[in-house]
Structure formats: C-alpha cells, structure tokens
C-alpha positions as CSV (number, residue, x, y, z in Angstrom):
1,M,11.4,6.0,5.1
2,D,9.2,9.4,5.6
3,L,5.5,8.3,5.9
4,T,2.1,9.9,6.1
5,I,-1.2,8.2,6.6
6,K,-4.5,10.4,6.8
7,R,-8.0,9.9,6.1
8,K,-9.1,10.6,2.8
9,N,-13.1,10.1,4.1
10,M,-15.0,8.2,5.9
11,S,-13.9,5.0,4.6
12,C,-10.6,5.7,2.8
13,L,-7.2,5.7,4.1
14,Y,-4.5,7.8,1.9
15,V,-0.9,6.4,2.3
16,K,1.9,8.1,0.8
17,A,5.9,7.4,1.6
18,V,8.7,8.8,0.4
19,G,12.0,6.4,-0.3
20,R,12.3,3.1,-0.6
21,L,10.3,-0.2,0.4
22,D,12.6,-2.7,0.8
23,L,13.7,-4.9,4.1
24,D,13.9,-2.6,6.5
25,S,11.5,0.3,5.9
26,A,8.6,-2.2,5.0
27,V,7.9,-3.6,8.1
28,E,7.0,-0.5,9.7
29,Y,5.1,0.5,6.4
30,G,2.9,-2.1,6.6
31,S,2.8,-2.5,10.6
32,K,2.1,1.4,10.5
33,I,-1.4,1.1,8.1
34,K,-2.6,-1.7,9.8
35,D,-2.2,0.3,12.6
36,S,-4.3,3.1,11.2
37,I,-7.0,0.6,10.1
38,L,-7.2,-1.1,13.3
39,D,-7.3,2.0,15.3
40,S,-10.1,3.7,12.9
41,E,-13.5,4.3,14.5
42,E,-15.4,3.9,11.6
43,P,-14.6,0.8,8.8
44,I,-11.9,1.2,6.5
45,T,-13.1,-0.2,2.7
46,E,-10.5,1.4,1.1
47,V,-7.0,2.4,1.2
48,E,-4.9,4.3,-1.4
49,L,-1.2,3.8,-1.8
50,D,0.5,6.7,-3.4
51,F,3.9,5.8,-5.0
52,E,4.9,8.7,-6.4
53,Y,8.1,8.7,-4.3
54,I,9.3,5.2,-4.0
55,T,12.1,4.8,-5.4
56,F,12.6,1.1,-5.2
57,M,10.6,-1.5,-4.1
58,S,12.2,-4.9,-3.0
59,S,10.5,-8.4,-2.9
60,F,9.7,-8.0,1.0
61,G,7.4,-4.3,-0.3
62,L,5.6,-6.3,-2.8
63,K,4.8,-9.0,0.3
64,V,3.3,-6.3,2.5
65,I,0.9,-4.9,-0.2
66,L,0.3,-8.6,-0.8
67,E,-0.5,-9.4,3.2
68,L,-2.6,-5.4,3.1
69,Y,-4.3,-7.3,-0.3
70,K,-5.5,-9.8,1.4
71,E,-6.5,-8.3,4.5
72,L,-8.8,-5.7,2.9
73,K,-10.4,-8.0,0.0
74,A,-11.5,-10.4,3.3
75,S,-13.3,-8.0,5.3
76,G,-14.5,-6.4,1.2
77,G,-12.4,-3.8,1.3
78,T,-10.1,-2.9,-1.8
79,I,-6.4,-1.3,-2.0
80,K,-5.4,1.1,-4.9
81,L,-2.0,2.0,-6.1
82,K,-1.8,5.3,-7.6
83,N,1.2,7.4,-9.5
84,V,3.3,3.9,-9.3
85,P,6.6,4.9,-11.5
86,E,7.7,2.2,-14.2
87,Q,10.7,0.4,-12.6
88,V,8.4,0.0,-9.5
89,M,5.3,-0.8,-12.3
90,N,8.2,-3.5,-13.3
91,A,8.6,-5.3,-10.4
92,F,4.8,-5.7,-9.9
93,K,4.2,-6.8,-13.4
94,M,7.3,-9.5,-12.8
95,V,5.3,-11.3,-9.9
96,G,1.7,-10.7,-11.4
97,F,0.1,-8.1,-9.2
98,D,-1.2,-6.3,-12.2
99,K,-3.9,-9.1,-12.8
100,F,-5.4,-8.2,-9.4
101,L,-4.4,-4.8,-8.4
102,V,-6.2,-1.4,-9.0
103,F,-3.5,1.0,-10.6
104,E,-4.4,5.1,-11.3
C-alpha cells in the first residue's frame, strides 16, 4: 500500500492511500496515522481519509477506521472520508458505519 500523510492546515491531517486496506496493510495504515497525530506539535482535530484509490476494504480495515474514529471523537475531533468507491461504501453501510461517519 502506498500511503501519503500530510498536514492540510494547522489542525487537519490529510491521508491518501492506494491499494487494499486488508489485514496486512490496515495495521500499517492505522499506526502511521496515529503516529502522525501523536507526533504533531499542534493538536489534530480533523482527519480526512481519501479513499479514491482504495480498491478493497476488509473487516480489519473497518476495525482500524472505527478505532481512529473513537480516538478522535474522545478528544473532540472528527474524521471525514472522501471519494469512497461504491464497493467500499457498501462495506461501511453493511456494518452501519454510514450512521456515524461523515462522508464527502
């Protein structure tokens, strides 16, 4: 998985990944995002996850997204998912994540 993480502004982290978000890649994906949040000198209150080039999402990938959501919510932050392909959106809907996650 190819992963790009950058600051969009002082409080927003932008994450773009290419490939599959499965058992092998989801651990790295979640860890790198969490590390970027923790290593930030300025508090991160928003994380934008760009899913345009995500071709597959496993249940483990869903777990990582849920953990990120819970951690950000606990600190008053938000998570937004952008450009989610239909097949990946179906996975979010199947488990009810579309009820509380923000999609753009």
